[in-house]
ZAROGU-207811 format. One line per field, with one value per residue (C-alpha): x, y, z; residue in one letter. Coordinates in Angstrom, 2 decimals, decimal comma, padded with zeros to 5 digits. Example, Ala and Ser with C-alpha at 12.3 -4.5 7.8 and 13.67 -1.06 7.14 Angstrom:
c1 (012,30|013,67)
c2 (-004,50|-001,06)
c3 (007,80|007,14)
type (A|S)
// end
This chain:
c1 (032,54|029,44|026,90|024,27|026,68|027,27|023,53|023,00|025,81|024,39|020,86|022,09|024,32|021,56|019,08|021,46|022,27|018,57|017,98|017,79|020,43|023,27|024,26|020,76|020,40|023,82|023,16|019,85|021,51|024,32|021,91|019,88|022,96|025,07|023,14|024,38|028,10|028,10|025,89|028,23|031,20|029,30|028,71|032,42|033,37|030,92|032,17|035,81|034,75|032,94|036,00|038,27|036,11|035,47|039,18|040,00|037,54|038,88|042,43|041,37|042,22|038,77|038,61|040,93|038,29|035,62|037,90|038,92|036,14|038,12|038,79|035,16|033,86|036,26|035,08|031,45|031,77|033,46|030,58|028,01|029,80|030,07|026,43|024,98|027,37|026,23|022,61|022,82|024,51|021,58|019,02|020,47|021,29|019,46|018,55|020,09|020,94|021,28|022,05|025,75|026,87|028,37|031,60|032,33|035,16|032,70|030,48|033,41|034,63|031,14|030,54|033,96|033,79|030,33|031,38|034,87|033,41|030,77|031,80|028,68|029,97|033,23|031,42|029,02|031,88|033,50|030,29|028,94|031,72|033,10|029,74|029,77|033,25|034,59|036,97|039,69|039,40|042,28|042,27|041,94|038,34|037,40|039,13|037,10|033,89|034,85|035,29|031,95|030,22|031,57|030,43|026,92|026,64|027,80|025,24|022,42|023,43|023,85|020,27|019,11|021,09|019,46|016,06|017,06|018,34|014,94|013,35|016,19|013,93|011,69|014,75|015,73|012,74|014,00|011,13|011,49|015,26|014,91|012,41|014,62|017,67|015,76|014,55|018,06|019,29|016,68|017,57|021,31|020,77|018,40|020,94|023,61|021,42|020,59|024,29|024,91|022,25|022,93|026,19)
c2 (025,93|027,97|027,25|026,38|023,89|022,23|021,90|020,52|018,03|016,83|016,46|014,66|012,32|011,31|010,88|008,66|006,60|005,95|004,45|000,66|-001,24|-003,71|-002,44|-002,85|-006,37|-007,40|-005,89|-007,74|-011,01|-010,68|-009,65|-012,79|-015,03|-013,69|-011,18|-007,79|-008,63|-009,75|-006,80|-004,25|-005,90|-005,70|-001,96|-001,45|-003,44|-001,54|001,81|000,87|000,12|003,47|005,20|003,62|004,86|008,24|008,88|007,56|010,09|012,89|012,15|011,80|008,10|006,72|008,97|006,39|003,72|005,90|006,74|003,12|001,01|-002,19|-001,42|-000,50|-003,67|-005,90|-004,36|-004,56|-008,28|-008,83|-006,97|-009,12|-012,32|-011,15|-010,09|-013,15|-015,39|-013,97|-014,16|-017,80|-018,76|-017,22|-018,93|-022,44|-022,43|-025,35|-023,28|-021,08|-022,29|-020,42|-016,73|-016,11|-018,63|-016,02|-014,58|-010,86|-011,42|-012,90|-009,83|-007,45|-009,28|-009,45|-005,72|-004,79|-007,00|-005,86|-002,21|-002,65|-004,67|-002,02|000,09|002,23|003,38|004,52|006,36|007,89|009,12|010,81|012,59|013,27|014,84|017,46|019,15|020,59|022,07|025,10|023,93|026,15|024,59|022,46|018,68|018,62|019,92|016,86|014,62|016,23|015,72|012,11|011,61|013,33|011,10|007,99|009,32|010,09|006,69|005,02|006,92|005,76|002,09|002,23|003,56|000,65|-001,71|-000,20|-000,92|-004,50|-004,95|-004,00|-006,85|-009,32|-011,57|-012,03|-012,69|-015,59|-017,61|-020,20|-019,69|-015,90|-016,15|-018,54|-016,25|-013,19|-015,10|-015,95|-012,36|-010,99|-013,64|-012,64|-008,98|-009,63|-011,77|-009,13|-006,36|-008,50|-009,08|-005,38|-004,53|-007,12|-005,84|-002,16|-002,45)
c3 (039,23|040,12|042,81|040,22|038,60|041,97|042,60|039,09|039,60|042,95|041,56|038,44|040,46|042,86|040,01|038,08|041,16|041,74|038,28|038,78|036,85|037,20|040,65|042,07|040,66|041,99|045,42|045,66|044,65|047,18|049,95|049,30|049,13|051,96|054,04|055,15|055,13|051,50|050,51|052,12|050,39|047,09|047,54|048,26|045,16|042,95|044,18|043,61|040,02|039,75|041,21|038,59|035,70|037,31|037,86|034,39|032,97|035,17|034,01|030,38|030,16|029,35|026,27|024,71|025,25|023,65|020,72|020,07|018,59|019,16|022,84|023,40|021,70|023,66|026,93|025,80|025,03|028,40|030,06|028,26|029,33|032,95|033,26|031,55|033,52|036,87|035,71|034,62|037,90|039,75|037,52|037,67|041,38|042,96|045,95|048,57|052,03|055,24|055,17|055,39|052,74|050,42|051,86|051,78|049,30|046,83|047,13|046,66|043,54|042,07|042,59|041,25|038,16|037,03|037,11|035,65|032,77|032,03|029,01|029,37|032,75|031,14|028,33|030,82|033,00|029,99|029,02|032,52|034,56|032,11|031,50|035,04|034,79|032,97|030,19|031,66|035,13|036,33|036,21|040,02|039,72|037,69|040,22|043,02|041,01|040,41|044,16|044,86|042,31|044,07|047,47|046,17|044,49|047,71|049,80|047,52|047,62|051,40|051,60|049,43|051,67|054,78|053,25|052,43|055,98|057,36|055,42|056,02|058,13|055,09|052,91|055,21|054,04|051,51|049,07|049,11|048,69|045,75|044,02|044,54|043,29|040,11|039,69|040,05|037,59|035,01|035,51|035,03|031,92|030,54|031,13|029,47|026,42|026,27|026,31|023,58|021,19|021,72|019,77)
type (M|T|G|S|S|I|V|A|F|L|V|A|S|F|T|L|A|M|V|P|G|V|G|T|A|M|L|L|R|Q|S|V|R|G|G|R|K|A|A|V|A|T|V|V|G|M|E|V|G|V|A|V|W|A|L|A|A|A|L|G|L|S|V|L|L|V|A|S|E|I|A|Y|Q|V|L|R|I|A|G|V|V|V|L|I|G|F|G|I|K|A|L|V|A|R|G|V|G|E|L|G|E|A|P|G|G|S|G|F|R|S|G|L|V|V|N|L|A|N|P|K|L|A|V|F|A|V|S|F|L|P|Q|F|V|D|P|D|A|G|R|W|V|L|V|L|L|A|A|A|W|V|V|I|D|T|I|W|Y|L|L|V|L|A|L|L|T|R|V|M|D|A|L|K|R|P|R|V|R|T|V|L|E|R|I|S|G|I|A|L|V|G|L|G|I|K|L|A|V|E|G)
// end
């Protein structure tokens, strides 16, 4: 792996991490519901999910998902159900109480489930990691890239979390928290619908 490939990989990984998506919406929701503890647990859960798909791609396992239309569609439907389910829960919540209601375990599960049920993440891992590695390179190089991808993704979400922490006092206001809960719910439902119609 050349120096230019490493730089390209780092730039691409940070750029992809910064694109708002399911992770950002879930992190916002958990920050509003449970404060910093739940948000940190959510980041950990999301990154465990990313690590699973990254390692599956590095070991060649997620190619099976890409090759099997049935497996992909089953995972896609599961992803749609998960995203829309989380979104509806956020939209129909009567209100949010004091900060700290959502336990860390809830945040971890939420972060893990949204990434494990995301077939686009698996497909992306298969197409993303190999393009930075010489075809003759050993499997261990892909495993190292997978680990680096998880670290970079984690760094980005911790930066987002640091920003949310700075405005946590504002998030404690019931009206603000309710609005943000609804926004995150709309975003999750929208992402679920997008995944459903993309086919």
